[in-house]
C-alpha positions in Angstrom: 84.5 94.1 128.6 83.8 92.0 125.4 83.5 92.9 121.8 80.0 92.0 120.5 81.3 92.0 116.9 84.0 89.3 117.6 82.0 86.5 116.1 80.2 88.6 113.5 80.2 87.7 109.8 83.2 88.5 107.6 83.6 92.1 106.4 83.0 92.7 102.7 83.9 95.5 100.3 80.3 96.5 100.5 80.6 96.9 104.3 83.7 99.1 103.8 81.8 101.2 101.2 79.0 101.8 103.7 81.5 102.8 106.4 83.6 105.1 104.3 81.0 106.5 101.9 83.1 105.4 99.0 82.0 105.1 95.4 82.5 101.5 94.4 83.5 100.2 90.9 83.5 96.4 91.0 82.2 93.5 93.0 81.3 94.5 96.6 80.9 90.8 97.8 84.6 90.2 98.1 85.7 89.5 101.7 88.3 91.9 103.2 90.7 90.3 105.7 92.9 93.3 106.4 93.8 96.9 105.3 97.1 98.3 104.4 98.7 101.5 103.0 102.0 99.6 102.3 102.0 97.7 99.0 104.7 95.4 100.4 102.2 94.1 103.0 99.4 93.5 100.5 98.4 89.9 100.0 95.3 87.8 99.4 92.2 89.4 100.9 93.9 92.8 101.7 92.4 96.2 100.8 95.1 98.5 99.6 94.7 102.2 100.3 96.7 104.3 97.9 97.9 107.5 99.6 99.5 110.4 97.7 102.1 111.8 100.0 104.7 114.6 99.8 107.5 112.2 98.8 105.8 109.1 97.4 102.6 108.4 95.5 101.3 104.9 96.4 99.3 104.8 93.1 102.6 103.6 91.5 102.3 100.4 93.5 98.7 99.6 92.7 99.8 96.9 90.1 102.1 95.3 92.7 99.3 95.2 95.4 96.9 93.7 92.9 99.4 91.1 91.8 99.9 90.1 95.4 96.2 89.4 95.8 94.6 92.7 97.0 90.8 92.5 96.7 90.5 96.2 96.0 92.0 99.7 96.0 90.9 102.8 97.9 91.9 106.0 96.3 91.0 109.7 95.9 91.5 109.3 92.1 89.2 107.9 89.5 89.6 104.2 88.6 92.1 103.8 85.8 90.7 102.5 82.6 93.2 99.6 82.5 92.5 98.5 86.1 90.3 95.4 86.4 89.8 95.1 90.1 87.5 96.7 92.6 88.1 100.5 93.1 86.7 102.5 96.0 86.9 106.2 95.4 86.9 108.4 98.5 87.4 112.2 99.1 90.1 111.6 101.8 92.3 108.5 101.5 93.8 108.9 105.0 90.5 109.2 106.7 89.2 106.2 104.7 92.2 104.2 105.8 91.3 104.7 109.4 87.6 104.0 108.9 88.1 100.9 106.7 90.7 99.5 109.2 88.3 100.0 112.1 85.5 98.3 110.2 87.7 95.3 109.1 89.1 94.8 112.6 85.6 95.1 114.2 86.2 98.4 116.0 88.6 97.1 118.7 88.5 100.4 120.6 85.0 99.5 121.6 86.3 96.2 123.1 88.6 97.9 125.6 89.1 101.3 127.2 91.5 103.4 125.1 93.6 106.2 126.7 95.1 108.7 124.2 98.0 110.9 125.4 99.1 114.0 123.5 101.4 116.9 124.3 105.0 118.1 123.6 106.6 116.5 126.7 105.7 113.8 129.2 103.7 111.4 126.9 105.9 108.4 127.4 106.3 108.5 131.2 102.6 109.3 131.6 101.8 106.3 129.4 104.0 104.1 131.7 102.2 105.4 134.8 98.7 104.9 133.4 99.7 101.4 132.4 101.0 100.8 135.9 97.7 101.8 137.4 95.8 99.3 135.2 98.2 96.5 136.1 98.1 97.4 139.8 94.3 96.8 139.5 95.2 93.3 138.2 94.2 94.0 134.6 96.0 93.4 131.3 97.2 96.5 129.5 98.5 97.3 126.0 100.8 100.2 125.3 101.8 102.0 122.1 104.5 104.7 122.4 107.9 106.1 121.6 110.0 103.4 123.4 108.0 100.4 122.2 104.7 98.7 122.0 103.5 95.9 124.2 100.5 93.7 125.0 100.8 92.4 128.5 104.3 91.0 128.7 104.7 90.7 124.9 107.0 93.4 123.5 107.3 94.8 120.0 109.7 97.4 118.5 108.3 100.9 117.9 108.7 102.2 114.3 106.7 105.4 115.0 105.4 106.9 118.3 101.9 106.5 116.8 101.8 104.0 113.9 99.7 104.3 110.8 95.9 104.0 111.2 95.7 100.5 109.9 98.5 99.4 112.2 96.8 101.1 115.2 93.5 99.2 114.5 95.4 95.9 113.9 97.3 96.3 117.2 94.2 97.2 119.2 92.4 94.1 117.8 95.3 91.9 118.8 95.2 93.6 122.3 91.5 93.1 122.6 91.7 89.5 121.6 94.4 89.0 124.2 91.9 90.2 126.8 93.5 93.6 127.5 91.1 95.7 129.5 92.9 99.0 128.7 95.2 100.3 125.9 97.3 103.4 126.3 98.4 105.2 123.1 100.8 108.1 122.7 99.2 110.3 120.1 101.7 112.6 118.3 100.7 115.8 116.6 101.8 114.5 113.2 99.8 111.3 113.7 96.7 113.3 114.6 97.2 115.5 111.6 97.7 112.5 109.3 94.4 110.9 110.6 96.1 108.0 112.3 94.0 108.4 115.4 90.7 108.6 113.5 87.9 106.1 114.0 88.8 105.4 117.6 86.5 105.5 120.6 88.6 107.0 123.4 87.7 106.5 127.1 90.2 109.2 128.3 92.3 111.7 126.4 95.3 113.5 128.2 96.9 116.8 127.3 100.3 117.2 129.0 101.5 120.6 127.6 102.5 122.4 124.4 105.8 124.1 123.8 107.8 124.8 120.7 108.6 121.7 118.6 107.8 120.2 115.2 107.4 123.6 113.6 109.3 122.2 110.6 106.1 120.1 110.1 103.3 122.3 111.4 104.7 125.7 110.5 103.1 127.6 113.4 102.2 127.1 117.0 98.6 127.5 116.2 98.7 124.7 113.6 100.6 122.6 116.2 97.9 123.3 118.8 95.1 122.6 116.4 96.6 119.2 115.6 96.6 118.3 119.3 93.0 119.6 119.6 91.8 116.9 117.2 92.1 114.3 119.9 89.5 116.2 122.0 87.1 118.0 119.7 85.5 115.2 117.8 87.3 115.6 114.5 88.7 112.1 114.8 85.1 110.7 114.8 84.1 111.0 118.4 84.9 113.1 121.5 86.7 111.2 124.3 84.5 110.2 127.3 86.9 112.0 129.7 89.4 114.8 129.0 92.4 115.2 131.4 94.2 118.6 131.0 97.2 120.3 132.5 95.8 123.4 134.1 99.3 124.9 134.5 99.8 125.1 130.7 98.4 128.1 128.8 97.5 125.9 125.8 96.0 123.4 128.2 93.6 125.9 129.5 92.7 127.0 126.0 92.0 123.4 125.2 89.8 123.1 128.3 87.8 126.1 127.2 87.3 124.5 123.8 86.2 121.3 125.4 83.7 123.1 127.7 82.2 125.1 124.8 81.7 121.7 123.0 79.6 120.5 125.9 82.2 118.3 127.5 84.0 118.6 130.9 87.7 118.7 131.4 89.3 117.1 134.5 92.2 119.5 135.3 95.5 118.8 137.1 98.1 121.2 138.5 101.1 121.7 140.6 99.2 123.3 143.5 95.5 123.8 143.7 95.3 126.7 141.3 96.4 126.4 137.7 96.7 129.3 135.2 92.9 129.0 134.6 91.7 128.5 138.2 91.2 125.6 140.5 92.3 122.1 139.5 90.5 119.0 140.6 93.7 116.9 140.9 96.8 118.6 142.3 100.0 118.1 144.3 101.0 120.0 147.4 103.9 119.9 149.9 106.2 118.6 147.2 109.8 117.5 148.1 112.5 116.6 145.6 115.5 114.3 146.1 117.7 111.9 144.1 115.6 109.2 145.7 112.4 110.5 144.1 109.5 112.9 144.5 107.3 113.0 147.7 104.1 114.9 147.7 100.5 114.9 148.8 98.2 113.8 146.0 94.8 115.4 146.1 91.9 114.1 143.9 88.1 114.3 144.1 88.3 111.0 146.0 90.5 112.5 148.8 94.2 113.1 149.6 97.1 110.8 150.4 100.9 111.0 150.7 102.8 109.6 147.7 106.5 108.7 147.3 107.5 108.2 143.7 110.9 106.9 142.5 110.7 109.4 139.6 112.8 112.5 140.1 112.0 116.2 139.3 109.1 118.5 138.8 108.1 117.2 135.3 107.5 113.8 136.8 105.1 115.3 139.4 103.1 116.5 136.4 103.3 113.1 134.8 102.1 111.4 138.0 99.2 113.9 138.3 98.1 113.3 134.7 98.1 109.5 135.4 96.3 109.9 138.7 93.6 112.1 137.1 93.2 109.5 134.4 93.0 106.7 136.9 90.3 108.6 138.7 88.4 109.3 135.5 88.5 105.6 134.6 87.2 104.6 138.0 90.2 103.1 139.7 90.4 103.2 143.5 92.8 105.7 145.2 94.9 103.0 146.8 95.4 101.3 143.4 96.5 104.7 141.9 98.9 105.4 144.8 100.4 101.9 144.8 101.1 102.2 141.0 102.7 105.6 141.2 104.9 104.5 144.1 106.0 101.3 142.2 106.5 102.7 138.7 110.1 103.4 137.7 109.0 105.3 134.6 110.2 105.1 131.0 113.8 104.4 130.0 115.8 107.5 129.1 113.7 109.9 131.2 115.9 111.2 134.0 117.5 107.8 134.0 120.4 107.5 136.3 123.5 105.6 135.2 124.6 103.5 138.2 128.2 103.9 139.4 130.2 104.0 142.6 131.2 107.6 142.4 130.1 110.6 144.5 128.3 112.4 141.6 125.3 111.6 139.5 125.0 110.9 135.8 121.6 111.2 134.2 120.5 110.4 130.6 117.3 112.2 129.4 115.4 112.4 126.1 115.0 116.2 126.4 115.2 117.6 122.8 113.2 120.8 123.1 114.1 124.0 125.0 111.2 123.4 127.5 112.2 119.8 128.1 115.8 120.7 128.5 114.9 123.5 130.9 112.8 121.1 133.0 115.4 118.4 133.2 118.1 120.9 134.2 115.9 122.5 136.8 115.2 119.0 138.2 119.0 118.4 138.3 119.5 121.6 140.1 116.8 120.7 142.6 118.6 117.5 143.6 122.3 118.5 143.2 124.4 118.6 146.3 125.0 121.9 148.2 127.4 124.0 146.1 127.4 121.4 143.4 127.2 122.0 139.7 125.0 120.9 136.8 127.2 119.7 133.9 125.2 119.5 130.6 125.9 117.7 127.4 123.3 118.5 124.7 122.8 118.7 121.0 120.1 119.3 118.4 118.8 116.9 115.8 119.4 117.5 112.1 116.7 117.7 109.4 114.3 118.9 112.1 112.9 122.2 113.4 115.8 124.6 113.3 114.0 127.3 115.2 114.3 125.4 118.5 118.1 125.2 118.4 118.9 128.7 119.7 116.3 128.4 122.5 117.8 125.1 123.5 121.2 126.7 123.7 119.8 129.5 125.8 118.1 127.0 128.2 121.4 125.1 128.6 123.3 128.3 129.3 120.7 129.6 131.9 120.5 126.4 133.9 123.9 124.8 133.7 127.3 125.5 135.2 129.3 123.6 132.6 128.0 123.3 129.1 129.3 120.9 126.3 127.6 121.4 123.0 127.7 118.3 120.8 125.9 116.4 118.0 122.6 114.6 118.5 121.4 112.9 115.3 122.8 115.2 112.6 121.2 113.1 109.8 121.9 114.8 106.5 122.9 118.2 107.9 126.4 119.4 108.5 127.0 118.8 112.3 129.0 122.0 112.6 126.1 124.0 111.0 123.7 122.5 113.6 126.1 123.5 116.4 126.3 127.0 115.1 122.5 127.4 115.2 122.5 126.3 118.9 125.5 128.6 119.7 123.3 131.6 118.9 121.3 130.9 122.2 124.5 130.2 124.2 126.0 133.4 123.1 122.9 135.4 124.2 123.6 134.4 127.8 127.3 134.8 127.5 128.3 131.8 129.6 131.4 129.9 128.6 130.9 126.6 126.8 132.8 123.8 125.1 132.0 122.6 121.6 132.7 119.0 120.7 130.9 117.6 117.7 132.0 114.1 118.6 129.2 113.0 121.1 131.3 110.2 122.6 134.1 112.6 123.3 131.7 115.1 124.7 130.3 112.6 127.2 133.8 111.5 128.2 134.7 115.1 128.9 131.6 115.8 131.0 132.2 112.7 133.1 135.9 113.7 133.6 134.8 117.2 134.7 132.4 116.0 137.4 133.2 116.4 141.1 131.5 115.4 144.3 127.7 116.3 144.4 127.5 117.3 140.7 124.8 116.1 138.4 125.9 115.3 134.8 123.0 115.5 132.4 123.4 113.9 129.0 120.4 115.2 127.0 118.7 114.6 123.7 118.7 110.9 122.9 117.4 109.2 126.1 116.3 105.7 125.3 117.7 105.7 121.7 120.4 103.2 121.0 121.6 104.7 117.7 123.0 107.8 116.1 122.0 108.8 112.5 124.9 110.4 110.6 124.2 111.1 106.9 122.1 108.2 105.6 123.7 105.7 108.0 122.5 104.6 111.4 125.2 103.6 113.9 124.8 101.9 117.3 125.1 104.6 120.0 123.7 104.4 123.5 124.4 107.4 125.8 124.1 105.1 128.8 126.7 102.7 127.5 129.0 105.5 126.5 128.6 107.1 130.0 129.4 103.8 131.6 132.6 103.5 129.5 133.6 107.0 130.5 132.9 106.2 134.2 135.1 103.1 133.9 137.9 105.1 132.3 137.7 107.7 135.1 137.8 105.1 137.8 141.0 103.5 136.5 
């Protein structure tokens, strides 16, 4: 696939005005080389979009951006009397940021096939699986997600799961110019709400599930669902060509109904042929779990085949189904899809085993909601030895949705034999206060638990408690290599700490 606009004339302020519907004060002939919302990035030829946020008003930095060479400013406000440069007034600065960046970068989502993935859980692993399908077909892929960004074999650090709209368009242009055939993007609810996924043409959009999370931002589950819906209903600028939806999720079926009413078709996947809303087109049957991975029969409209995935647990069956349905929607052959699922080891920190020579299992997982914790603990129970125990270390993040803490405690108590409550990233909250919130759920179940605010000590204790056949689950941080305490970020990797504890035990 090629981009017909690659060799087109340079983009001018007048072009941006036509794309965004802005009111221009100043010279429209100036050439725009890039777009940014960050005044620190502004330089010669850049267009600076001044966004008024909850904590910062970027209009304070307009003089700095102009001094650094910005050719113009996009704003919802009127042009200041003392401002001499070009001023583009728009009704929605965030929406304009996305549209202007798409225009300046020559609409890169038209030059490749873009897959957007949204949902509370499963986005990262599903993104890895979809990327594996593309690569199994011999094509270059680009990925934006929680654990990092990459274009082919070139890797970049991830600042946000979904970066700002201008960064998305810049990344996709770089991917298209590097001859990527497909780009896979995790699309968080906050990013969708903040218009970061606007002005994109999406070949396939995936909805994994919706469970309680981020209510500190969205306020209600309906608002949370509505943010996810934006990826599918055209409010970002266009409906996706294909919609892939979890038919076992109640919100997924609501979304499928919305899509259908809008005149589009949803490709549904489920654990078993019938989801909550009826028959699914892609499903798994005869599923078997083990520490060596999941084995199941994968059924798609193209036929059925037996698949053995190295990924462990029921949630990863759903992730494989989402990826398989997407591969089918994009036109990849069944053997390519199967080969990719069987080869893909998944994302770091997602039911990731810590290798050691002992007779029990240690797993690190990113689970930081009650649903995710319930799923990982159920997976641990499915593969634990006969009569063995599930030993759980978990905590809850500070300065985040407090309402999920008690449900997380309840999930840990219901699905664990030994529970150690500890800190996650307390941030600016009192760690003991966070633990007290989680204790509410633990006490509802009435199962004994240990409380150790020191996460390193909690992991050591869990490893020391383990016996033959047990599965130790260290939940909450997964791939993260840091812990945020107060305003400081310290190096902390659950996998490293677990290995230290294992070494101590083996002495």
